PDB file of N, CA, C and O in Angstrom, chain B, residues numbered from 101:
ATOM      1  N   MET B 101      73.786  89.335  83.254  1.00  0.00           N
ATOM      2  CA  MET B 101      72.861  89.307  84.388  1.00  0.00           C
ATOM      3  C   MET B 101      72.183  87.934  84.407  1.00  0.00           C
ATOM      4  O   MET B 101      71.752  87.442  83.364  1.00  0.00           O
ATOM      5  N   SER B 102      72.090  87.322  85.579  1.00  0.00           N
ATOM      6  CA  SER B 102      71.485  85.992  85.662  1.00  0.00           C
ATOM      7  C   SER B 102      69.967  86.080  85.574  1.00  0.00           C
ATOM      8  O   SER B 102      69.373  87.130  85.817  1.00  0.00           O
ATOM      9  N   ASP B 103      69.344  84.935  85.215  1.00  0.00           N
ATOM     10  CA  ASP B 103      67.884  84.888  85.119  1.00  0.00           C
ATOM     11  C   ASP B 103      67.237  85.255  86.446  1.00  0.00           C
ATOM     12  O   ASP B 103      66.222  85.951  86.461  1.00  0.00           O
ATOM     13  N   GLU B 104      67.812  84.796  87.575  1.00  0.00           N
ATOM     14  CA  GLU B 104      67.221  85.083  88.876  1.00  0.00           C
ATOM     15  C   GLU B 104      67.219  86.578  89.168  1.00  0.00           C
ATOM     16  O   GLU B 104      66.226  87.116  89.658  1.00  0.00           O
ATOM     17  N   LYS B 105      68.323  87.247  88.871  1.00  0.00           N
ATOM     18  CA  LYS B 105      68.386  88.690  89.115  1.00  0.00           C
ATOM     19  C   LYS B 105      67.406  89.423  88.215  1.00  0.00           C
ATOM     20  O   LYS B 105      66.781  90.394  88.643  1.00  0.00           O
ATOM     21  N   ILE B 106      67.265  88.976  86.986  1.00  0.00           N
ATOM     22  CA  ILE B 106      66.333  89.611  86.054  1.00  0.00           C
ATOM     23  C   ILE B 106      64.912  89.464  86.579  1.00  0.00           C
ATOM     24  O   ILE B 106      64.177  90.449  86.638  1.00  0.00           O
ATOM     25  N   ARG B 107      64.508  88.253  86.963  1.00  0.00           N
ATOM     26  CA  ARG B 107      63.143  88.030  87.446  1.00  0.00           C
ATOM     27  C   ARG B 107      62.891  88.783  88.742  1.00  0.00           C
ATOM     28  O   ARG B 107      61.803  89.325  88.935  1.00  0.00           O
ATOM     29  N   GLY B 108      63.866  88.828  89.627  1.00  0.00           N
ATOM     30  CA  GLY B 108      63.700  89.494  90.913  1.00  0.00           C
ATOM     31  C   GLY B 108      63.514  90.994  90.782  1.00  0.00           C
ATOM     32  O   GLY B 108      62.928  91.622  91.664  1.00  0.00           O
ATOM     33  N   ALA B 109      64.001  91.574  89.703  1.00  0.00           N
ATOM     34  CA  ALA B 109      63.887  93.016  89.513  1.00  0.00           C
ATOM     35  C   ALA B 109      62.663  93.395  88.698  1.00  0.00           C
ATOM     36  O   ALA B 109      62.524  94.554  88.308  1.00  0.00           O
ATOM     37  N   GLY B 110      61.767  92.441  88.429  1.00  0.00           N
ATOM     38  CA  GLY B 110      60.567  92.733  87.662  1.00  0.00           C
ATOM     39  C   GLY B 110      60.759  92.566  86.167  1.00  0.00           C
ATOM     40  O   GLY B 110      59.905  92.978  85.382  1.00  0.00           O
ATOM     41  N   TRP B 111      61.860  91.971  85.768  1.00  0.00           N
ATOM     42  CA  TRP B 111      62.118  91.740  84.351  1.00  0.00           C
ATOM     43  C   TRP B 111      61.840  90.284  84.022  1.00  0.00           C
ATOM     44  O   TRP B 111      62.024  89.407  84.865  1.00  0.00           O
ATOM     45  N   THR B 112      61.399  90.024  82.802  1.00  0.00           N
ATOM     46  CA  THR B 112      61.133  88.665  82.348  1.00  0.00           C
ATOM     47  C   THR B 112      62.001  88.376  81.143  1.00  0.00           C
ATOM     48  O   THR B 112      62.064  89.178  80.211  1.00  0.00           O
ATOM     49  N   LYS B 113      62.666  87.240  81.156  1.00  0.00           N
ATOM     50  CA  LYS B 113      63.499  86.861  80.026  1.00  0.00           C
ATOM     51  C   LYS B 113      62.663  86.041  79.062  1.00  0.00           C
ATOM     52  O   LYS B 113      62.120  85.001  79.433  1.00  0.00           O
ATOM     53  N   VAL B 114      62.558  86.505  77.826  1.00  0.00           N
ATOM     54  CA  VAL B 114      61.781  85.817  76.796  1.00  0.00           C
ATOM     55  C   VAL B 114      62.750  85.471  75.681  1.00  0.00           C
ATOM     56  O   VAL B 114      63.191  86.342  74.932  1.00  0.00           O
ATOM     57  N   GLY B 115      63.083  84.168  75.576  1.00  0.00           N
ATOM     58  CA  GLY B 115      64.074  83.769  74.573  1.00  0.00           C
ATOM     59  C   GLY B 115      65.378  84.484  74.872  1.00  0.00           C
ATOM     60  O   GLY B 115      65.894  84.392  75.986  1.00  0.00           O
ATOM     61  N   GLU B 116      65.911  85.188  73.904  1.00  0.00           N
ATOM     62  CA  GLU B 116      67.132  85.958  74.096  1.00  0.00           C
ATOM     63  C   GLU B 116      66.837  87.398  74.488  1.00  0.00           C
ATOM     64  O   GLU B 116      67.727  88.103  74.963  1.00  0.00           O
ATOM     65  N   ALA B 117      65.601  87.845  74.295  1.00  0.00           N
ATOM     66  CA  ALA B 117      65.248  89.231  74.617  1.00  0.00           C
ATOM     67  C   ALA B 117      64.785  89.329  76.065  1.00  0.00           C
ATOM     68  O   ALA B 117      64.268  88.362  76.626  1.00  0.00           O
ATOM     69  N   THR B 118      64.969  90.479  76.655  1.00  0.00           N
ATOM     70  CA  THR B 118      64.510  90.735  78.020  1.00  0.00           C
ATOM     71  C   THR B 118      63.568  91.928  77.979  1.00  0.00           C
ATOM     72  O   THR B 118      63.895  92.965  77.401  1.00  0.00           O
ATOM     73  N   GLU B 119      62.392  91.779  78.598  1.00  0.00           N
ATOM     74  CA  GLU B 119      61.422  92.872  78.588  1.00  0.00           C
ATOM     75  C   GLU B 119      60.901  93.125  79.996  1.00  0.00           C
ATOM     76  O   GLU B 119      60.848  92.214  80.822  1.00  0.00           O
ATOM     77  N   LYS B 120      60.524  94.347  80.257  1.00  0.00           N
ATOM     78  CA  LYS B 120      59.999  94.732  81.571  1.00  0.00           C
ATOM     79  C   LYS B 120      58.530  94.346  81.654  1.00  0.00           C
ATOM     80  O   LYS B 120      57.750  94.665  80.756  1.00  0.00           O
ATOM     81  N   LYS B 121      58.139  93.643  82.753  1.00  0.00           N
ATOM     82  CA  LYS B 121      56.733  93.320  82.985  1.00  0.00           C
ATOM     83  C   LYS B 121      56.004  94.580  83.389  1.00  0.00           C
ATOM     84  O   LYS B 121      56.558  95.418  84.101  1.00  0.00           O
ATOM     85  N   ARG B 122      54.778  94.724  82.947  1.00  0.00           N
ATOM     86  CA  ARG B 122      53.978  95.889  83.311  1.00  0.00           C
ATOM     87  C   ARG B 122      53.561  95.771  84.774  1.00  0.00           C
ATOM     88  O   ARG B 122      53.097  94.712  85.197  1.00  0.00           O
ATOM     89  N   PRO B 123      53.716  96.831  85.546  1.00  0.00           N
ATOM     90  CA  PRO B 123      53.318  96.781  86.962  1.00  0.00           C
ATOM     91  C   PRO B 123      51.821  96.517  87.112  1.00  0.00           C
ATOM     92  O   PRO B 123      51.035  96.801  86.207  1.00  0.00           O
ATOM     93  N   SER B 124      51.447  95.982  88.238  1.00  0.00           N
ATOM     94  CA  SER B 124      50.045  95.696  88.547  1.00  0.00           C
ATOM     95  C   SER B 124      49.213  96.962  88.471  1.00  0.00           C
ATOM     96  O   SER B 124      49.711  98.057  88.734  1.00  0.00           O
ATOM     97  N   ILE B 125      47.943  96.812  88.110  1.00  0.00           N
ATOM     98  CA  ILE B 125      47.027  97.952  88.058  1.00  0.00           C
ATOM     99  C   ILE B 125      46.929  98.615  89.426  1.00  0.00           C
ATOM    100  O   ILE B 125      46.665  99.814  89.514  1.00  0.00           O
ATOM    101  N   PHE B 126      47.141  97.845  90.499  1.00  0.00           N
ATOM    102  CA  PHE B 126      47.031  98.394  91.851  1.00  0.00           C
ATOM    103  C   PHE B 126      48.253  99.210  92.249  1.00  0.00           C
ATOM    104  O   PHE B 126      48.214  99.928  93.248  1.00  0.00           O
ATOM    105  N   SER B 127      49.343  99.112  91.481  1.00  0.00           N
ATOM    106  CA  SER B 127      50.476 100.001  91.724  1.00  0.00           C
ATOM    107  C   SER B 127      50.416 101.211  90.793  1.00  0.00           C
ATOM    108  O   SER B 127      51.135 102.191  90.990  1.00  0.00           O
ATOM    109  N   ARG B 128      49.552 101.135  89.779  1.00  0.00           N
ATOM    110  CA  ARG B 128      49.390 102.253  88.845  1.00  0.00           C
ATOM    111  C   ARG B 128      48.181 103.115  89.178  1.00  0.00           C
ATOM    112  O   ARG B 128      48.112 104.271  88.760  1.00  0.00           O
ATOM    113  N   CYS B 129      47.226 102.566  89.927  1.00  0.00           N
ATOM    114  CA  CYS B 129      46.018 103.296  90.330  1.00  0.00           C
ATOM    115  C   CYS B 129      45.829 103.127  91.836  1.00  0.00           C
ATOM    116  O   CYS B 129      46.039 102.043  92.380  1.00  0.00           O
ATOM    117  N   HIS B 130      45.431 104.214  92.501  1.00  0.00           N
ATOM    118  CA  HIS B 130      45.317 104.196  93.953  1.00  0.00           C
ATOM    119  C   HIS B 130      43.941 104.681  94.389  1.00  0.00           C
ATOM    120  O   HIS B 130      43.633 105.867  94.266  1.00  0.00           O
ATOM    121  N   PRO B 131      43.102 103.765  94.902  1.00  0.00           N
ATOM    122  CA  PRO B 131      41.762 104.145  95.361  1.00  0.00           C
ATOM    123  C   PRO B 131      41.811 104.794  96.738  1.00  0.00           C
ATOM    124  O   PRO B 131      42.712 104.528  97.534  1.00  0.00           O
ATOM    125  N   ARG B 132      40.829 105.650  97.004  1.00  0.00           N
ATOM    126  CA  ARG B 132      40.681 106.252  98.325  1.00  0.00           C
ATOM    127  C   ARG B 132      39.207 106.545  98.557  1.00  0.00           C
ATOM    128  O   ARG B 132      38.449 106.757  97.611  1.00  0.00           O
ATOM    129  N   VAL B 133      38.810 106.554  99.813  1.00  0.00           N
ATOM    130  CA  VAL B 133      37.428 106.842 100.184  1.00  0.00           C
ATOM    131  C   VAL B 133      37.340 108.326 100.508  1.00  0.00           C
ATOM    132  O   VAL B 133      38.133 108.854 101.288  1.00  0.00           O
ATOM    133  N   VAL B 134      36.358 108.995  99.894  1.00  0.00           N
ATOM    134  CA  VAL B 134      36.150 110.425 100.149  1.00  0.00           C
ATOM    135  C   VAL B 134      34.705 110.668 100.554  1.00  0.00           C
ATOM    136  O   VAL B 134      33.833 109.840 100.288  1.00  0.00           O
ATOM    137  N   GLY B 135      34.452 111.793 101.191  1.00  0.00           N
ATOM    138  CA  GLY B 135      33.103 112.137 101.615  1.00  0.00           C
ATOM    139  C   GLY B 135      32.779 111.543 102.970  1.00  0.00           C
ATOM    140  O   GLY B 135      33.567 110.800 103.556  1.00  0.00           O
ATOM    141  N   GLU B 136      31.595 111.893 103.451  1.00  0.00           N
ATOM    142  CA  GLU B 136      31.138 111.401 104.751  1.00  0.00           C
ATOM    143  C   GLU B 136      29.688 110.946 104.656  1.00  0.00           C
ATOM    144  O   GLU B 136      28.932 111.409 103.801  1.00  0.00           O
ATOM    145  N   GLY B 137      29.316 110.043 105.537  1.00  0.00           N
ATOM    146  CA  GLY B 137      27.938 109.557 105.598  1.00  0.00           C
ATOM    147  C   GLY B 137      27.472 108.967 104.284  1.00  0.00           C
ATOM    148  O   GLY B 137      28.161 108.142 103.684  1.00  0.00           O
ATOM    149  N   ALA B 138      26.299 109.392 103.835  1.00  0.00           N
ATOM    150  CA  ALA B 138      25.709 108.866 102.602  1.00  0.00           C
ATOM    151  C   ALA B 138      26.472 109.325 101.363  1.00  0.00           C
ATOM    152  O   ALA B 138      26.290 108.759 100.285  1.00  0.00           O
ATOM    153  N   ASP B 139      27.322 110.342 101.500  1.00  0.00           N
ATOM    154  CA  ASP B 139      28.096 110.856 100.363  1.00  0.00           C
ATOM    155  C   ASP B 139      29.432 110.143 100.172  1.00  0.00           C
ATOM    156  O   ASP B 139      30.185 110.485  99.260  1.00  0.00           O
ATOM    157  N   ARG B 140      29.741 109.150 101.024  1.00  0.00           N
ATOM    158  CA  ARG B 140      31.016 108.424 100.886  1.00  0.00           C
ATOM    159  C   ARG B 140      31.047 107.673  99.569  1.00  0.00           C
ATOM    160  O   ARG B 140      30.065 107.049  99.167  1.00  0.00           O
ATOM    161  N   HIS B 141      32.188 107.743  98.905  1.00  0.00           N
ATOM    162  CA  HIS B 141      32.381 107.011  97.662  1.00  0.00           C
ATOM    163  C   HIS B 141      33.882 106.813  97.432  1.00  0.00           C
ATOM    164  O   HIS B 141      34.711 107.369  98.152  1.00  0.00           O
ATOM    165  N   ILE B 142      34.208 106.022  96.432  1.00  0.00           N
ATOM    166  CA  ILE B 142      35.602 105.727  96.119  1.00  0.00           C
ATOM    167  C   ILE B 142      36.034 106.574  94.932  1.00  0.00           C
ATOM    168  O   ILE B 142      35.333 106.651  93.923  1.00  0.00           O
ATOM    169  N   GLU B 143      37.195 107.208  95.061  1.00  0.00           N
ATOM    170  CA  GLU B 143      37.832 107.904  93.951  1.00  0.00           C
ATOM    171  C   GLU B 143      39.166 107.209  93.694  1.00  0.00           C
ATOM    172  O   GLU B 143      39.840 106.789  94.635  1.00  0.00           O
ATOM    173  N   VAL B 144      39.545 107.090  92.437  1.00  0.00           N
ATOM    174  CA  VAL B 144      40.771 106.394  92.074  1.00  0.00           C
ATOM    175  C   VAL B 144      41.662 107.338  91.282  1.00  0.00           C
ATOM    176  O   VAL B 144      41.232 107.920  90.286  1.00  0.00           O
ATOM    177  N   ASP B 145      42.903 107.488  91.728  1.00  0.00           N
ATOM    178  CA  ASP B 145      43.900 108.282  91.013  1.00  0.00           C
ATOM    179  C   ASP B 145      44.807 107.325  90.255  1.00  0.00           C
ATOM    180  O   ASP B 145      45.418 106.439  90.853  1.00  0.00           O
ATOM    181  N   CYS B 146      44.897 107.505  88.922  1.00  0.00           N
ATOM    182  CA  CYS B 146      45.718 106.642  88.076  1.00  0.00           C
ATOM    183  C   CYS B 146      46.814 107.448  87.402  1.00  0.00           C
ATOM    184  O   CYS B 146      46.712 108.668  87.267  1.00  0.00           O
ATOM    185  N   LYS B 147      47.866 106.753  86.978  1.00  0.00           N
ATOM    186  CA  LYS B 147      49.010 107.412  86.361  1.00  0.00           C
ATOM    187  C   LYS B 147      48.747 107.822  84.915  1.00  0.00           C
ATOM    188  O   LYS B 147      49.430 108.704  84.395  1.00  0.00           O
ATOM    189  N   SER B 148      47.765 107.193  84.253  1.00  0.00           N
ATOM    190  CA  SER B 148      47.480 107.538  82.853  1.00  0.00           C
ATOM    191  C   SER B 148      46.009 107.292  82.547  1.00  0.00           C
ATOM    192  O   SER B 148      45.302 106.633  83.310  1.00  0.00           O
ATOM    193  N   LYS B 149      45.565 107.824  81.432  1.00  0.00           N
ATOM    194  CA  LYS B 149      44.185 107.616  80.970  1.00  0.00           C
ATOM    195  C   LYS B 149      43.946 106.132  80.694  1.00  0.00           C
ATOM    196  O   LYS B 149      42.884 105.603  81.020  1.00  0.00           O
ATOM    197  N   GLU B 150      44.932 105.460  80.093  1.00  0.00           N
ATOM    198  CA  GLU B 150      44.807 104.022  79.803  1.00  0.00           C
ATOM    199  C   GLU B 150      44.632 103.229  81.093  1.00  0.00           C
ATOM    200  O   GLU B 150      43.825 102.301  81.153  1.00  0.00           O
ATOM    201  N   ASP B 151      45.393 103.600  82.128  1.00  0.00           N
ATOM    202  CA  ASP B 151      45.267 102.918  83.417  1.00  0.00           C
ATOM    203  C   ASP B 151      43.876 103.129  84.014  1.00  0.00           C
ATOM    204  O   ASP B 151      43.289 102.199  84.566  1.00  0.00           O
ATOM    205  N   SER B 152      43.353 104.342  83.904  1.00  0.00           N
ATOM    206  CA  SER B 152      42.024 104.619  84.460  1.00  0.00           C
ATOM    207  C   SER B 152      40.943 103.839  83.722  1.00  0.00           C
ATOM    208  O   SER B 152      39.985 103.372  84.338  1.00  0.00           O
ATOM    209  N   LEU B 153      41.090 103.695  82.404  1.00  0.00           N
ATOM    210  CA  LEU B 153      40.121 102.914  81.631  1.00  0.00           C
ATOM    211  C   LEU B 153      40.187 101.435  82.000  1.00  0.00           C
ATOM    212  O   LEU B 153      39.156 100.770  82.095  1.00  0.00           O
ATOM    213  N   GLU B 154      41.407 100.917  82.208  1.00  0.00           N
ATOM    214  CA  GLU B 154      41.566  99.515  82.611  1.00  0.00           C
ATOM    215  C   GLU B 154      40.949  99.286  83.990  1.00  0.00           C
ATOM    216  O   GLU B 154      40.287  98.272  84.212  1.00  0.00           O
ATOM    217  N   TYR B 155      41.163 100.221  84.917  1.00  0.00           N
ATOM    218  CA  TYR B 155      40.611 100.103  86.274  1.00  0.00           C
ATOM    219  C   TYR B 155      39.084 100.138  86.227  1.00  0.00           C
ATOM    220  O   TYR B 155      38.420  99.337  86.885  1.00  0.00           O
ATOM    221  N   ALA B 156      38.533 101.067  85.447  1.00  0.00           N
ATOM    222  CA  ALA B 156      37.075 101.178  85.318  1.00  0.00           C
ATOM    223  C   ALA B 156      36.488  99.907  84.717  1.00  0.00           C
ATOM    224  O   ALA B 156      35.424  99.454  85.139  1.00  0.00           O
ATOM    225  N   GLU B 157      37.176  99.333  83.736  1.00  0.00           N
ATOM    226  CA  GLU B 157      36.708  98.092  83.110  1.00  0.00           C
ATOM    227  C   GLU B 157      36.661  96.963  84.128  1.00  0.00           C
ATOM    228  O   GLU B 157      35.724  96.165  84.123  1.00  0.00           O
ATOM    229  N   LEU B 158      37.656  96.886  84.998  1.00  0.00           N
ATOM    230  CA  LEU B 158      37.661  95.866  86.046  1.00  0.00           C
ATOM    231  C   LEU B 158      36.498  96.048  87.012  1.00  0.00           C
ATOM    232  O   LEU B 158      35.889  95.067  87.440  1.00  0.00           O
ATOM    233  N   LEU B 159      36.184  97.297  87.360  1.00  0.00           N
ATOM    234  CA  LEU B 159      35.089  97.569  88.306  1.00  0.00           C
ATOM    235  C   LEU B 159      33.718  97.288  87.704  1.00  0.00           C
ATOM    236  O   LEU B 159      32.756  97.048  88.435  1.00  0.00           O
ATOM    237  N   GLU B 160      33.623  97.316  86.374  1.00  0.00           N
ATOM    238  CA  GLU B 160      32.346  97.022  85.721  1.00  0.00           C
ATOM    239  C   GLU B 160      31.995  95.546  85.808  1.00  0.00           C
ATOM    240  O   GLU B 160      30.830  95.173  85.670  1.00  0.00           O
ATOM    241  N   LYS B 161      32.994  94.707  86.036  1.00  0.00           N
ATOM    242  CA  LYS B 161      32.768  93.266  86.174  1.00  0.00           C
ATOM    243  C   LYS B 161      32.399  92.955  87.620  1.00  0.00           C
ATOM    244  O   LYS B 161      32.411  93.839  88.477  1.00  0.00           O
ATOM    245  N   GLU B 162      32.079  91.720  87.876  1.00  0.00           N
ATOM    246  CA  GLU B 162      31.735  91.292  89.228  1.00  0.00           C
ATOM    247  C   GLU B 162      32.922  91.496  90.162  1.00  0.00           C
ATOM    248  O   GLU B 162      34.049  91.133  89.826  1.00  0.00           O
ATOM    249  N   VAL B 163      32.671  92.071  91.322  1.00  0.00           N
ATOM    250  CA  VAL B 163      33.703  92.290  92.329  1.00  0.00           C
ATOM    251  C   VAL B 163      33.458  91.307  93.466  1.00  0.00           C
ATOM    252  O   VAL B 163      32.342  91.206  93.975  1.00  0.00           O
ATOM    253  N   VAL B 164      34.494  90.587  93.863  1.00  0.00           N
ATOM    254  CA  VAL B 164      34.391  89.628  94.960  1.00  0.00           C
ATOM    255  C   VAL B 164      35.182  90.185  96.137  1.00  0.00           C
ATOM    256  O   VAL B 164      36.369  90.487  96.010  1.00  0.00           O
ATOM    257  N   ILE B 165      34.519  90.319  97.278  1.00  0.00           N
ATOM    258  CA  ILE B 165      35.180  90.799  98.491  1.00  0.00           C
ATOM    259  C   ILE B 165      35.176  89.653  99.491  1.00  0.00           C
ATOM    260  O   ILE B 165      34.119  89.154  99.879  1.00  0.00           O
ATOM    261  N   ARG B 166      36.366  89.244  99.901  1.00  0.00           N
ATOM    262  CA  ARG B 166      36.495  88.138 100.848  1.00  0.00           C
ATOM    263  C   ARG B 166      36.949  88.675 102.191  1.00  0.00           C
ATOM    264  O   ARG B 166      37.750  89.608 102.262  1.00  0.00           O
ATOM    265  N   VAL B 167      36.433  88.081 103.251  1.00  0.00           N
ATOM    266  CA  VAL B 167      36.866  88.412 104.603  1.00  0.00           C
ATOM    267  C   VAL B 167      37.662  87.220 105.102  1.00  0.00           C
ATOM    268  O   VAL B 167      37.159  86.097 105.136  1.00  0.00           O
ATOM    269  N   LYS B 168      38.894  87.465 105.485  1.00  0.00           N
ATOM    270  CA  LYS B 168      39.748  86.399 105.988  1.00  0.00           C
ATOM    271  C   LYS B 168      40.028  86.669 107.461  1.00  0.00           C
ATOM    272  O   LYS B 168      40.983  87.365 107.804  1.00  0.00           O
ATOM    273  N   PRO B 169      39.178  86.108 108.336  1.00  0.00           N
ATOM    274  CA  PRO B 169      39.377  86.364 109.767  1.00  0.00           C
ATOM    275  C   PRO B 169      40.680  85.751 110.263  1.00  0.00           C
ATOM    276  O   PRO B 169      41.111  84.706 109.776  1.00  0.00           O
ATOM    277  N   THR B 170      41.304  86.412 111.240  1.00  0.00           N
ATOM    278  CA  THR B 170      42.537  85.883 111.798  1.00  0.00           C
ATOM    279  C   THR B 170      42.257  84.768 112.805  1.00  0.00           C
ATOM    280  O   THR B 170      43.123  83.934 113.067  1.00  0.00           O
ATOM    281  N   MET B 171      41.033  84.754 113.374  1.00  0.00           N
ATOM    282  CA  MET B 171      40.671  83.727 114.334  1.00  0.00           C
ATOM    283  C   MET B 171      39.202  83.363 114.127  1.00  0.00           C
ATOM    284  O   MET B 171      38.359  84.242 113.952  1.00  0.00           O
ATOM    285  N   VAL B 172      38.908  82.090 114.146  1.00  0.00           N
ATOM    286  CA  VAL B 172      37.529  81.631 114.008  1.00  0.00           C
ATOM    287  C   VAL B 172      37.065  81.140 115.375  1.00  0.00           C
ATOM    288  O   VAL B 172      37.702  80.290 115.998  1.00  0.00           O
ATOM    289  N   ILE B 173      35.944  81.692 115.827  1.00  0.00           N
ATOM    290  CA  ILE B 173      35.375  81.277 117.119  1.00  0.00           C
ATOM    291  C   ILE B 173      34.163  80.420 116.828  1.00  0.00           C
ATOM    292  O   ILE B 173      33.225  80.858 116.161  1.00  0.00           O
ATOM    293  N   GLU B 174      34.185  79.186 117.336  1.00  0.00           N
ATOM    294  CA  GLU B 174      33.064  78.282 117.118  1.00  0.00           C
ATOM    295  C   GLU B 174      31.973  78.566 118.147  1.00  0.00           C
ATOM    296  O   GLU B 174      32.245  78.747 119.334  1.00  0.00           O
ATOM    297  N   GLU B 175      30.745  78.601 117.670  1.00  0.00           N
ATOM    298  CA  GLU B 175      29.626  78.811 118.571  1.00  0.00           C
ATOM    299  C   GLU B 175      29.247  77.468 119.198  1.00  0.00           C
ATOM    300  O   GLU B 175      29.159  76.454 118.507  1.00  0.00           O
ATOM    301  N   THR B 176      29.027  77.475 120.500  1.00  0.00           N
ATOM    302  CA  THR B 176      28.640  76.251 121.206  1.00  0.00           C
ATOM    303  C   THR B 176      27.230  76.405 121.735  1.00  0.00           C
ATOM    304  O   THR B 176      26.653  77.490 121.673  1.00  0.00           O
ATOM    305  N   GLU B 177      26.676  75.325 122.255  1.00  0.00           N
ATOM    306  CA  GLU B 177      25.321  75.364 122.797  1.00  0.00           C
ATOM    307  C   GLU B 177      25.239  76.289 124.007  1.00  0.00           C
ATOM    308  O   GLU B 177      24.181  76.866 124.260  1.00  0.00           O
ATOM    309  N   ASP B 178      26.330  76.447 124.765  1.00  0.00           N
ATOM    310  CA  ASP B 178      26.348  77.276 125.973  1.00  0.00           C
ATOM    311  C   ASP B 178      26.598  78.758 125.652  1.00  0.00           C
ATOM    312  O   ASP B 178      26.645  79.577 126.571  1.00  0.00           O
ATOM    313  N   ALA B 179      26.754  79.110 124.407  1.00  0.00           N
ATOM    314  CA  ALA B 179      27.161  80.475 124.032  1.00  0.00           C
ATOM    315  C   ALA B 179      26.177  81.532 124.510  1.00  0.00           C
ATOM    316  O   ALA B 179      26.601  82.632 124.864  1.00  0.00           O
ATOM    317  N   GLY B 180      24.896  81.245 124.533  1.00  0.00           N
ATOM    318  CA  GLY B 180      23.918  82.243 124.922  1.00  0.00           C
ATOM    319  C   GLY B 180      23.642  82.302 126.418  1.00  0.00           C
ATOM    320  O   GLY B 180      22.935  83.196 126.881  1.00  0.00           O
ATOM    321  N   LYS B 181      24.189  81.362 127.175  1.00  0.00           N
ATOM    322  CA  LYS B 181      23.924  81.303 128.610  1.00  0.00           C
ATOM    323  C   LYS B 181      24.919  82.158 129.376  1.00  0.00           C
ATOM    324  O   LYS B 181      26.110  82.170 129.063  1.00  0.00           O
ATOM    325  N   VAL B 182      24.427  82.875 130.383  1.00  0.00           N
ATOM    326  CA  VAL B 182      25.281  83.700 131.224  1.00  0.00           C
ATOM    327  C   VAL B 182      25.293  83.078 132.614  1.00  0.00           C
ATOM    328  O   VAL B 182      24.246  82.798 133.196  1.00  0.00           O
ATOM    329  N   GLU B 183      26.505  82.869 133.135  1.00  0.00           N
ATOM    330  CA  GLU B 183      26.621  82.294 134.476  1.00  0.00           C
ATOM    331  C   GLU B 183      26.715  83.417 135.500  1.00  0.00           C
ATOM    332  O   GLU B 183      27.390  84.422 135.274  1.00  0.00           O
ATOM    333  N   LYS B 184      26.024  83.237 136.638  1.00  0.00           N
ATOM    334  CA  LYS B 184      26.059  84.215 137.707  1.00  0.00           C
ATOM    335  C   LYS B 184      26.884  83.639 138.860  1.00  0.00           C
ATOM    336  O   LYS B 184      26.868  82.436 139.120  1.00  0.00           O
ATOM    337  N   ASP B 185      27.605  84.537 139.543  1.00  0.00           N
ATOM    338  CA  ASP B 185      28.380  84.103 140.713  1.00  0.00           C
ATOM    339  C   ASP B 185      27.424  83.650 141.821  1.00  0.00           C
ATOM    340  O   ASP B 185      26.437  84.329 142.102  1.00  0.00           O
ATOM    341  N   GLY B 186      27.710  82.514 142.445  1.00  0.00           N
ATOM    342  CA  GLY B 186      26.923  82.016 143.562  1.00  0.00           C
ATOM    343  C   GLY B 186      25.620  81.370 143.140  1.00  0.00           C
ATOM    344  O   GLY B 186      24.773  81.112 143.995  1.00  0.00           O
ATOM    345  N   ALA B 187      25.426  81.101 141.884  1.00  0.00           N
ATOM    346  CA  ALA B 187      24.164  80.492 141.444  1.00  0.00           C
ATOM    347  C   ALA B 187      24.208  79.017 141.526  1.00  0.00           C
ATOM    348  O   ALA B 187      23.228  78.351 141.193  1.00  0.00           O
TER     349      ALA B 187
END
């Protein structure tokens, strides 16, 4: 098997040995939002106890949430003015 095929299938070649890379925590644990209103919270289903402990450890650290807008609208000086027809 070529190195490219090994890497493409999630395998890593180390020296002469080949080992399977561990899947991402996000493929082993799946968060979901449950509840309504003030009772809304996140529950996470994991494949193993070890995975749940790893996920919990990550959540105990600082969490960074980024918003990546698809379009940026620049505000101009005229943005607050409304034009009327016939004015």
